[in-house]
Structure formats: C-alpha cells, structure tokens
C-alpha positions in Angstrom: -119.4 263.4 -165.8 -122.7 262.0 -164.4 -121.4 258.5 -164.6 -118.3 259.4 -162.6 -120.4 261.1 -160.0 -122.7 258.1 -159.7 -119.8 255.8 -159.3 -118.2 257.9 -156.6 -121.5 258.0 -154.8 -121.8 254.2 -154.9 -118.3 253.8 -153.7 -119.0 256.1 -150.8 -122.2 254.2 -149.9 -120.3 250.9 -149.9 -117.7 252.3 -147.5 -120.5 253.2 -145.1 -121.8 249.6 -145.0 -120.5 247.7 -141.8 -118.1 245.0 -142.8 -118.0 243.0 -139.6 -120.4 240.9 -137.5 -119.9 243.1 -134.5 -120.9 246.2 -136.4 -124.2 244.7 -137.6 -125.3 243.2 -134.3 -127.6 246.1 -133.3 -129.3 246.4 -136.7 -131.6 243.5 -136.1 -133.6 245.3 -133.3 -134.0 248.8 -134.8 -137.7 248.8 -135.7 -138.7 246.4 -132.9 -137.2 248.6 -130.3 -139.1 251.7 -131.5 -142.3 249.9 -131.9 -142.0 248.5 -128.4 -141.4 252.0 -127.2 -144.5 253.4 -128.9 -146.7 250.5 -127.6 -145.4 251.0 -123.9 -145.8 254.9 -124.1 -149.3 254.6 -125.5 -150.1 252.0 -122.8 -148.8 254.3 -120.2 -151.1 257.2 -121.4 -154.1 254.9 -121.6 -153.4 253.4 -118.1 -153.1 256.9 -116.7 -156.5 257.9 -118.0 -158.3 254.8 -116.8 -156.4 254.8 -113.6 -157.4 258.4 -112.8 -161.0 257.5 -113.5 -160.9 254.4 -111.3 -159.2 256.3 -108.5 -161.8 259.1 -108.5 -164.5 256.4 -108.2 -162.5 254.5 -105.4 -161.8 257.4 -103.1 -165.4 257.6 -101.7 -166.5 254.2 -102.8 -168.7 252.0 -100.6 -168.4 249.0 -102.7 -166.3 247.2 -100.1 -166.3 247.0 -96.3 -164.5 249.9 -94.6 -161.7 247.9 -93.3 -160.8 246.6 -96.8 -161.0 250.1 -98.5 -157.5 251.3 -97.9 -155.7 247.9 -98.5 -157.5 247.3 -101.8 -156.7 250.7 -103.0 -153.0 250.3 -102.2 -153.0 246.9 -103.8 -154.5 248.4 -107.0 -153.0 251.8 -107.4 -149.4 251.4 -106.2 -148.7 248.8 -108.9 -150.6 250.9 -111.3 -148.5 253.9 -110.5 -145.3 251.8 -111.2 -146.7 250.5 -114.4 -147.5 254.0 -115.6 -144.2 255.5 -114.5 -142.2 252.7 -116.2 -144.1 253.0 -119.4 -143.7 256.7 -119.7 -140.0 256.8 -118.9 -139.3 253.7 -121.1 -137.5 251.6 -118.5 -138.5 248.5 -116.5 -141.8 248.3 -118.4 -141.9 244.4 -118.2 -141.4 244.4 -114.5 -144.1 247.1 -114.0 -146.5 245.3 -116.3 -146.0 242.0 -114.6 -146.5 243.6 -111.1 -149.8 245.2 -112.0 -151.1 242.1 -114.0 -150.5 239.9 -110.9 -151.7 242.4 -108.4 -155.0 242.8 -110.2 -155.6 239.1 -110.2 -155.0 239.0 -106.5 -157.3 242.0 -106.1 -160.1 240.1 -107.9 -159.5 237.0 -105.7 -159.9 239.2 -102.6 -162.9 241.2 -103.8 -165.6 238.7 -102.7 -164.2 238.6 -99.3 -163.9 242.4 -99.1 -167.6 242.9 -100.3 -169.2 240.2 -98.1 -172.7 241.2 -97.3 -172.8 244.1 -99.7 -175.2 243.6 -102.7 -174.4 246.2 -105.4 -176.9 247.5 -108.0 -176.6 245.4 -111.1 -176.2 248.4 -113.5 -173.4 250.1 -111.5 -169.9 248.9 -112.0 -167.4 249.0 -109.1 -164.2 251.0 -109.4 -162.2 247.8 -110.2 -164.2 247.6 -113.5 -162.2 250.4 -115.1 -158.9 248.5 -114.4 -159.9 245.2 -116.2 -158.4 246.0 -119.5 -155.4 247.8 -117.9 -154.5 244.4 -116.4 -154.8 242.7 -119.9 -152.7 245.6 -121.5 -150.1 245.1 -118.7 -149.9 241.5 -119.7 -149.4 242.3 -123.3 -146.4 244.5 -122.2 -144.9 242.1 -119.8 -145.6 238.5 -120.7 -144.9 236.2 -123.7 -147.8 235.5 -126.2 -149.1 232.4 -124.4 -149.5 234.3 -121.1 -150.9 237.3 -122.9 -153.7 235.1 -124.1 -154.4 233.5 -120.8 -154.5 237.0 -119.1 -156.8 238.4 -121.8 -159.3 235.6 -121.2 -158.7 235.0 -117.4 -159.0 238.6 -116.1 -162.5 239.4 -117.7 -163.9 235.9 -116.7 -162.6 236.4 -113.1 -164.2 239.8 -112.9 -167.5 238.2 -114.2 -167.3 235.5 -111.6 -166.6 238.0 -108.8 -169.5 240.2 -109.8 -171.9 237.2 -110.0 -170.9 236.2 -106.5 -171.1 239.7 -105.2 -174.7 240.0 -106.6 -175.7 236.7 -105.1 -176.3 235.1 -108.4 -179.3 237.3 -109.3 -180.6 237.2 -112.8 -180.4 241.0 -113.3 -176.8 241.0 -112.1 -175.9 238.0 -114.3 -177.1 239.7 -117.5 -175.5 243.1 -116.7 -172.2 241.3 -115.9 -172.3 239.3 -119.1 -172.3 242.4 -121.1 -169.4 243.8 -119.1 -167.4 240.6 -119.6 -168.2 240.5 -123.3 -167.0 244.1 -123.7 -163.8 243.4 -121.7 -163.0 240.3 -123.7 -163.5 242.0 -127.2 -161.4 245.0 -126.1 -158.7 242.8 -124.6 -158.6 240.7 -127.7 -158.1 243.8 -129.9 -155.3 245.0 -127.7 -153.6 241.6 -127.8 -154.0 241.3 -131.6 -152.6 244.9 -132.2 -149.6 244.1 -130.0 -148.9 240.9 -131.8 -149.4 242.6 -135.2 -147.1 245.5 -134.6 -144.4 243.4 -133.0 -144.5 240.8 -135.8 -144.3 243.5 -138.5 -141.4 245.1 -136.8 -139.6 241.8 -136.3 -140.0 241.1 -140.1 -138.7 244.5 -140.9 -135.7 244.0 -138.7 -135.0 240.6 -140.0 -135.2 241.8 -143.6 -132.9 244.7 -142.9 -130.4 242.6 -141.1 -130.2 240.1 -144.0 -129.9 242.9 -146.5 -127.1 244.7 -144.6 -125.3 241.4 -144.0 -125.5 240.6 -147.7 -124.2 244.1 -148.6 -121.4 243.8 -146.0 -120.4 240.4 -147.4 -120.5 241.8 -151.0 -118.4 244.9 -150.0 -115.8 242.7 -148.2 -115.6 240.3 -151.1 -115.2 243.1 -153.6 -112.4 244.7 -151.4 -110.6 241.4 -151.2 -110.9 240.8 -155.1 -109.5 244.3 -155.7 -106.6 243.6 -153.2 -105.9 240.3 -154.9 -105.9 241.9 -158.3 -103.4 244.6 -157.2 -101.3 242.0 -155.4 -101.2 239.8 -158.5 -99.8 242.6 -160.4 -96.9 243.0 -157.9 -96.3 239.3 -157.3 -94.6 238.7 -160.6 -92.0 241.5 -160.0 -91.6 240.6 -156.2 -90.9 236.9 -157.1 -88.7 237.7 -160.0 -86.7 240.2 -158.0 -86.3 237.7 -155.1 -85.1 235.0 -157.5 -82.6 237.3 -159.2 -81.3 238.5 -155.9 -80.9 234.9 -154.7 -79.0 233.9 -157.8 -76.6 236.8 -157.5 -76.2 236.6 -153.7 -72.6 235.7 -152.8 -71.8 237.6 -149.6 -73.6 237.0 -146.3 -75.2 240.4 -146.6 -76.5 239.7 -150.0 -77.9 236.4 -148.9 -79.6 238.0 -146.0 -81.2 240.6 -148.2 -82.4 238.0 -150.7 -83.8 235.9 -148.0 -85.7 238.9 -146.7 -87.1 239.6 -150.2 -88.2 235.9 -150.5 -89.8 236.2 -147.1 -91.8 239.3 -148.1 -92.9 237.6 -151.3 -94.2 234.6 -149.3 -96.0 236.8 -146.9 -97.8 238.5 -149.8 -98.6 235.2 -151.3 -100.0 233.8 -148.1 -102.1 236.8 -147.4 -103.9 236.6 -150.7 -106.3 234.0 -149.1 -107.0 235.9 -145.9 -110.5 236.3 -144.7 -111.6 239.9 -145.0 -113.1 239.8 -141.5 -110.0 238.6 -139.6 -110.2 241.0 -136.7 -108.1 243.6 -135.1 -104.3 243.8 -134.4 -104.8 243.4 -130.7 -102.6 240.7 -129.1 -104.1 237.3 -128.5 -103.2 234.0 -126.9 -104.1 230.3 -127.2 -107.6 230.9 -126.0 -108.1 233.5 -128.7 -106.9 231.1 -131.4 -109.2 228.3 -130.0 -112.3 230.6 -130.0 -111.5 231.8 -133.6 -111.1 228.2 -134.7 -114.4 227.2 -133.2 -116.1 230.0 -135.0 -114.4 228.9 -138.2 -115.5 225.4 -137.8 -119.0 226.5 -137.3 -118.9 228.7 -140.4 -117.8 225.7 -142.3 -120.9 223.9 -141.2 -119.3 221.4 -138.7 -119.5 220.9 -135.0 -116.1 220.0 -133.7 -114.9 221.2 -130.3 -111.4 222.7 -130.0 -109.3 221.3 -127.2 -107.3 224.0 -125.3 -104.2 223.4 -123.3 -102.5 226.5 -121.9 -101.0 228.1 -118.8 -103.1 230.3 -116.6 -101.4 233.5 -117.5 -100.0 233.0 -121.0 -97.7 235.5 -122.6 -99.6 237.4 -125.3 -99.0 236.7 -129.1 -99.0 239.6 -131.6 -102.2 239.9 -133.5 -100.8 239.3 -137.0 -99.3 236.0 -135.8 -102.5 234.8 -134.2 -104.3 235.5 -137.4 -101.8 233.7 -139.5 -101.8 230.6 -137.3 -105.6 230.7 -137.2 -106.0 231.0 -140.9 -103.5 228.2 -141.5 -105.3 225.9 -139.1 -108.7 226.9 -140.6 -107.4 225.8 -144.1 -106.3 222.5 -142.6 -109.9 222.1 -141.1 -111.4 223.0 -144.4 -109.3 220.4 -146.2 -110.3 217.7 -143.7 -113.9 218.6 -144.2 -113.7 218.6 -148.0 -111.4 215.7 -148.7 -112.0 213.4 -145.7 -115.6 214.4 -144.9 -114.5 215.4 -141.5 -114.1 211.7 -140.3 -112.4 211.7 -137.0 -111.6 215.4 -137.1 -110.0 216.6 -134.0 -108.5 220.1 -133.4 -106.3 221.2 -130.4 -104.4 224.3 -129.4 -101.5 224.1 -126.9 -99.3 226.9 -125.4 -96.5 225.5 -123.3 -93.1 226.8 -122.5 -93.1 229.6 -125.0 -94.2 227.3 -127.8 -97.7 227.4 -129.6 -98.9 224.3 -131.3 -102.0 223.8 -133.2 -103.0 220.3 -134.3 -105.6 219.2 -137.0 -106.1 215.5 -137.3 -108.6 213.5 -139.3 -109.0 209.8 -140.1 -109.6 210.0 -143.8 -107.9 208.2 -146.6 -104.9 210.6 -146.7 -102.9 211.8 -149.8 -99.4 212.0 -151.1 -98.0 215.4 -150.4 -95.3 215.1 -153.0 -97.8 214.6 -155.7 -99.8 217.7 -155.0 -99.9 219.9 -158.0 -98.0 223.3 -157.8 -101.0 225.3 -158.6 -102.9 223.9 -155.6 -102.2 226.5 -153.0 -104.4 225.3 -150.2 -101.5 223.5 -148.5 -98.4 225.1 -149.8 -99.5 228.8 -149.7 -102.4 228.9 -147.2 -100.6 226.6 -144.6 -97.0 226.1 -145.2 -96.2 229.6 -146.6 -98.4 231.4 -144.3 -96.9 229.9 -141.2 -93.4 230.3 -142.5 -94.1 234.0 -143.1 -94.4 234.6 -139.4 -91.5 232.4 -138.4 -93.4 229.2 -137.7 -93.3 225.7 -139.1 -96.1 223.6 -140.5 -95.6 219.8 -140.6 -98.0 217.7 -142.6 -98.1 213.9 -142.3 -100.6 211.9 -144.3 -101.1 208.1 -144.5 -103.9 205.9 -145.4 -105.0 206.0 -141.8 -105.4 209.8 -141.8 -103.8 213.2 -142.1 -102.2 215.4 -139.4 -101.4 219.1 -139.7 -99.1 220.3 -136.9 -98.4 224.1 -136.8 -95.6 225.2 -134.4 -94.6 228.7 -133.5 -92.1 229.7 -130.9 -91.9 233.1 -129.1 -88.9 235.2 -130.0 -88.8 233.8 -133.6 -90.9 236.4 -135.3 
C-alpha cells in the first residue's frame, strides 16, 4: 500500500513539472527578482533616513551662498524623493537610482561655486555629506558593475576634493576630510560587495533551478513518449494485420475505400511514433510558422543554417497537425543531412504558392541508394514519406553522388 501511495505521489509530481520551453521561461529569474526587490526596498528605507537627516540640516544651512540655497536643495532632494519612492513601490528603481546618482555628482561639481568665499569649520560636515553613500547606493541599484565601482570610488573622492577646495587647502581641513572620505569609501565598498554577493547568489540559485526543472521536464516528456510508443507498439500489430486482411479481401469499391482508410490510419500511427513531445499547439500555422520551427530545429541539432521563406503576404492558414507533420518530416531530412553528409551545402527553403506548400532540404553529400535502404531503417520511410503521406502530402527524395534532395509537397484541400 505504501509503495502504491509513493508511486502515485511521484506520478502527480511529474505531471506538475512544465514540459515546454514556454512554461519554464520565468523560472530562471525567481530568486533574482525577489533579492532585487529586497535590496531596493532596504535601499529606499536607508535613503529615507539619511535623506531626512540631510534635509533637516539643509533647511537652515548657511554652508552655501543664499542665492544657491534653494537651487541646490531642489537639485539634491527632488531626485532623492524620486529614488525613495521608486524603491519603496518597486517600480522604476533603475531610473530613480540613475537620476539621483548623476544629480549628486552635478551637485558636488557646483558646490565650490556655491560656497565661494565661505570657509567652513573643519570638524563640521555640510549637509551634502549625509548623501555621499546614498549616491553610491543609487549607483548599485541603477548601474552595471563597472559603473558601480566607478561611482563607489568617484563620489567620495569628489566630496574630498570639494571639501579641500572649500577649506582653502588648510591642514586641519585636509585631515578631517581624509577621515570622512575613508569612511565613505569603506561603507560604499561594503554596499557594493553586498549587492554583488546577493545578486550572484540569487543568479546561481536561479540557474541551478532552471537547469533542474529543464532536466526534469525533458525526463518527463521522454518518459511520456516512451510510454506512448510502448502502447502504440502493442496496437500496431493488430492495426497493420487488420489493414492487410481488409486489403486482401476488398473486392468492391466500398471495401477498397475502407481498407485504404485502415491503411492510412496505420501509417499515421507509425509516423507519429517519432514525434517530438514538445511539438506545440493545434493552432493553425503557415509557411512562416514552419520556417521558424525549422530554424529552431536546426539550432537544436547544433547547426546554423538559415531557412529561406517564400510566401504570399496573406497566406491561407494551414491546420496545426499538418504544419507539425511537414515540419517533423523536414526536420528528419535535415537530421539525415547533418548525420550522413556532415551538413555539406545544406540548404532549406519553405515556399507557399498558389495553394501548394513546398519544403526543400538539399545537401551536397555523397548521396545514397534509396532502394537499398533496409526496411527497419524508418528515418526516411516512416519519419518522412509515411508522415507526409498521412496528411495527404507527397515526399520525393532524389539522391546522387552530387547530393541529396528532399522535396515535401502538400496541396490545400487534399487533407
């Protein structure tokens, strides 16, 4: 009983695993997204505390000339308010961080002009001091790693230069400023390292999870296909035998039609045994859909061969099952060219003209003799010829010493 319960739980778990690439696309950013949200929210709270402290000092500050007081406050606190708001609500953080990081650098550049003639006490920091590491934190939020490093070093050094100029290069001011710059560099480096560490850990977790889920999805899809093939193999003997008996005993037109239908059904089942488990939905497609799927298939096979598309502007849609059958048959032809001809001169084209769909796969390999292909080699007879025939199409294969061509043709209204 316990074994049955365990087996049923495992089966249920396998069913919950996404089996398509589309279903697993969001998995790779799960942890990174949440870590990024935590970083920005914490940065917003920290910036709010330091910003309030700086604002209270700046209201009645006499560090700068009177005519510069309001412009400098607007330059500092409007971008800071945008940064805090975006970090707390979780939207537009990068833009808010970049705005304040750049605005603070401009503020430092204007500070010597705004304080011209005013010599501050060396032990009293101006109100812009409280925003030094807010600017480096904004860079960690907004910029890529190289620019984060630049801002972490540049902003404290700019503050030090500004303070030394403001203090008219006095010795007391130089030593006091050196301590402030050292503290800002250390704190900025810690913030930078923590941001890089948390983001790297989150990215590694996401990458590992994505690989695991992709592996599980492939395993689940493969297991499902193998089970289906096993079930189909059990039915194939009866289906083929019944079709042969019906064909032998068919004498009237109706009996011949019925036997042909039975044979067609057997061919369809045989062709579908090689289907890719992730072949897509039953939505109608067109030549562009087939060309796109073939390019993806060529990429999955490890090759880089462009697919030439020739089609009308408003092509008539093709049923999804037919698109899949034609795509899978052409993919088998591409796989054969890569395997047996090393992909020499491989060219693939899809044409949709006057109600006729044509897919061409050509290579310049050594070719082969189609009549001498063993009956148990189903790569051509089942995966190409039978599969196309099952949807009412035709597959013509021509092979010489100069190369091999596979021409798949399907006309609308046939199937």
